[in-house]
C-alpha positions as CSV (number, residue, x, y, z in Angstrom):
1,M,-6.2,15.8,-8.1
2,L,-6.3,14.9,-4.4
3,G,-9.4,16.6,-3.0
4,A,-10.8,17.3,-6.5
5,Q,-14.1,16.1,-7.7
6,V,-14.3,12.9,-9.8
7,A,-16.3,14.8,-12.4
8,Y,-13.4,17.3,-12.9
9,L,-10.9,14.4,-13.3
10,E,-13.2,12.7,-15.8
11,S,-13.6,15.9,-17.8
12,I,-9.9,15.6,-18.5
13,A,-9.2,11.8,-18.4
14,G,-12.5,10.5,-19.7
15,P,-14.8,8.0,-17.9
16,A,-13.5,5.3,-15.6
17,W,-12.7,1.9,-17.2
18,R,-14.0,0.1,-14.2
19,V,-15.8,1.1,-10.9
20,D,-15.9,-1.0,-7.8
21,D,-17.9,-0.1,-4.7
22,N,-16.3,-1.0,-1.3
23,G,-19.7,-1.1,0.4
24,D,-18.9,1.9,2.6
25,G,-19.6,4.6,0.1
26,T,-16.0,4.5,-1.2
27,E,-15.4,3.7,-4.8
28,I,-12.3,2.5,-6.5
29,R,-12.3,3.9,-10.1
30,Q,-9.8,2.6,-12.6
31,Y,-8.5,4.5,-15.6
32,K,-6.4,3.3,-18.6
33,V,-3.6,5.8,-19.3
34,G,-1.6,4.4,-22.2
35,P,-0.2,1.1,-21.1
36,C,-0.9,1.9,-17.4
37,V,-3.9,1.4,-15.1
38,A,-4.2,4.1,-12.5
39,D,-6.9,4.2,-9.9
40,I,-8.5,6.6,-7.5
41,S,-10.4,6.1,-4.2
42,A,-13.3,8.5,-4.0
43,K,-16.1,9.1,-1.5
44,G,-19.0,11.4,-2.1
45,G,-17.5,12.4,-5.5
46,T,-14.2,13.6,-3.9
47,I,-10.9,12.0,-4.7
48,L,-9.2,10.7,-1.6
49,A,-6.2,8.8,-3.0
50,L,-4.4,7.9,-6.2
51,G,-2.7,4.6,-7.0
52,M,-0.8,2.8,-9.7
53,A,0.9,-0.5,-10.4
54,V,4.4,0.7,-11.2
55,S,6.9,-0.3,-13.9
56,P,9.4,1.5,-16.2
57,Q,6.5,2.5,-18.4
58,C,4.1,3.3,-15.6
59,T,5.4,5.7,-13.0
60,F,4.9,9.1,-11.4
61,A,6.9,11.5,-9.2
62,V,6.2,10.7,-5.5
63,Q,8.4,13.6,-4.2
64,P,5.7,16.3,-4.5
65,F,3.4,14.3,-2.1
66,A,6.1,14.2,0.6
67,P,8.2,17.3,0.0
68,N,10.3,16.8,3.2
69,Q,11.4,13.3,2.1
70,K,13.9,12.4,-0.6
71,L,12.0,9.9,-2.7
72,P,12.7,8.4,-6.2
73,S,10.2,8.0,-8.9
74,A,7.5,5.5,-8.1
75,N,8.9,2.8,-10.4
76,Q,12.3,3.0,-8.6
77,M,11.0,2.9,-5.0
78,K,12.1,0.3,-2.5
79,F,10.4,-0.3,0.8
80,G,13.4,1.3,2.6
81,D,12.8,4.7,0.9
82,L,10.1,5.4,3.4
83,G,11.2,5.7,7.0
84,G,8.9,5.2,9.9
85,T,6.5,2.9,8.1
86,T,4.0,0.4,9.5
87,Y,4.1,-3.0,7.9
88,T,1.1,-5.3,7.2
89,A,0.1,-8.1,4.8
90,D,-2.9,-9.8,3.5
91,C,-1.6,-13.0,5.2
92,L,1.7,-14.7,5.8
93,R,1.1,-18.3,6.5
94,S,-1.5,-20.7,5.2
95,C,-2.7,-18.2,2.7
96,G,-4.1,-20.6,0.2
97,N,-3.6,-20.3,-3.6
98,A,-6.7,-18.4,-4.7
99,Y,-4.6,-15.2,-5.1
100,D,-1.1,-13.8,-4.5
101,P,-1.0,-12.2,-1.1
102,W,0.6,-8.7,-0.7
103,V,2.7,-7.1,1.8
104,F,2.4,-3.3,2.4
105,A,4.2,-0.5,4.2
106,D,2.2,2.6,5.2
107,W,3.8,6.0,5.9
108,T,2.1,9.1,7.3
109,G,3.8,12.4,6.9
110,S,4.1,15.1,9.5
111,H,2.3,18.4,9.6
112,A,5.1,19.7,7.3
113,D,4.0,17.0,4.7
114,N,0.3,17.8,5.2
115,F,-0.2,14.5,6.9
116,M,0.0,12.9,3.5
117,E,-0.2,9.1,3.5
118,I,1.9,6.9,1.1
119,R,1.3,3.1,0.8
120,V,3.7,0.9,-1.1
121,G,3.2,-2.8,-1.7
122,T,4.3,-5.9,-3.5
123,A,3.0,-9.3,-4.2
124,Q,4.6,-12.2,-2.2
125,V,5.8,-14.0,-5.3
126,S,9.5,-13.2,-6.1
127,A,12.5,-14.6,-4.2
128,P,13.5,-11.3,-2.6
129,V,9.9,-10.7,-1.3
130,L,9.5,-14.3,-0.1
131,E,12.9,-14.1,1.7
132,A,12.0,-10.8,3.4
133,T,8.6,-12.1,4.3
134,G,10.1,-15.3,5.7
135,T,12.5,-13.2,8.0
136,W,9.6,-11.1,9.3
137,E,7.3,-14.2,9.8
138,E,10.0,-16.3,11.6
139,A,10.7,-13.4,14.0
140,M,7.0,-13.2,14.9
141,I,6.6,-17.0,15.2
142,A,9.6,-17.2,17.5
143,A,8.1,-14.5,19.8
144,K,4.3,-15.1,19.5
145,G,3.8,-18.6,18.0
146,E,2.6,-19.9,14.6
147,D,-1.1,-19.6,15.4
148,W,-0.7,-15.8,16.1
149,V,0.7,-15.4,12.5
150,I,-1.9,-17.8,10.9
151,M,-4.8,-16.0,12.6
152,G,-3.5,-12.6,11.3
153,E,-2.9,-11.1,14.7
154,F,0.3,-9.5,13.3
155,R,-2.0,-7.0,11.5
156,C,-2.9,-5.6,15.0
157,S,0.6,-5.1,16.2
158,T,3.5,-2.9,15.3
159,D,5.9,-4.9,17.5
160,F,7.8,-6.3,14.5
161,N,8.0,-3.2,12.3
162,D,11.8,-3.0,12.9
163,V,12.3,-6.5,11.7
164,A,10.2,-5.9,8.7
165,S,11.9,-2.6,7.9
166,R,15.3,-4.3,7.9
167,A,14.1,-7.3,5.9
168,F,12.3,-5.3,3.2
169,E,14.7,-2.4,3.0
170,A,16.1,-3.2,-0.5
171,V,12.9,-4.9,-1.9
172,P,11.4,-3.0,-4.9
173,V,7.7,-2.0,-4.7
174,Q,5.1,-2.9,-7.3
175,R,2.4,-0.5,-6.3
176,V,2.4,3.1,-4.9
177,E,-0.6,4.9,-3.5
178,V,-0.8,8.5,-2.2
179,G,-3.5,10.3,-0.4
180,G,-5.8,9.5,2.5
181,F,-7.0,6.0,2.9
182,P,-10.2,5.1,4.7
183,R,-9.4,1.6,6.0
184,E,-11.3,-0.7,8.3
185,A,-9.4,-1.5,11.4
186,P,-8.5,-5.2,11.5
187,V,-10.5,-7.5,13.7
188,C,-8.2,-8.5,16.5
189,E,-8.4,-10.9,19.4
190,G,-9.9,-9.2,22.4
191,G,-11.2,-6.3,20.4
């Protein structure tokens, strides 16, 4: 369905259960499929990306989106299944308690993979995730200071991707997205 028109998808799946506007012309449209909630990102009526919270009941084959990678089903993926990823998070320190912050790894395929993007993520709530996040965070604090982490400057740097890759390698993911993702660049100090 990537690149297809939303109207075509809805002629098969039915209308969206929920539609949110990102304010930039991009919509997030959610669909109930049995016990699962799948969503798409669409702009100008064209589907840009597909995503799903994964579980044993809610999964899909990721391999067709990255044919030159050896990837398990979405519900069996771990962060380490994607090599060459860029790590980021909503926040790492002083996040507050209004919601559970997430950590993400973004992978972009080569020309052979049609430059497909895959984003995996998980909420920072379980012991394995909190331990991996702590390892990543402490390495950044040791090198850059606590304020650098609190202010979210880590979102503007890839200097600690190796630390994050090792820390999150065996951590299971809770969400998988495939496609192209229009994202705003983070606001960083000095730029």
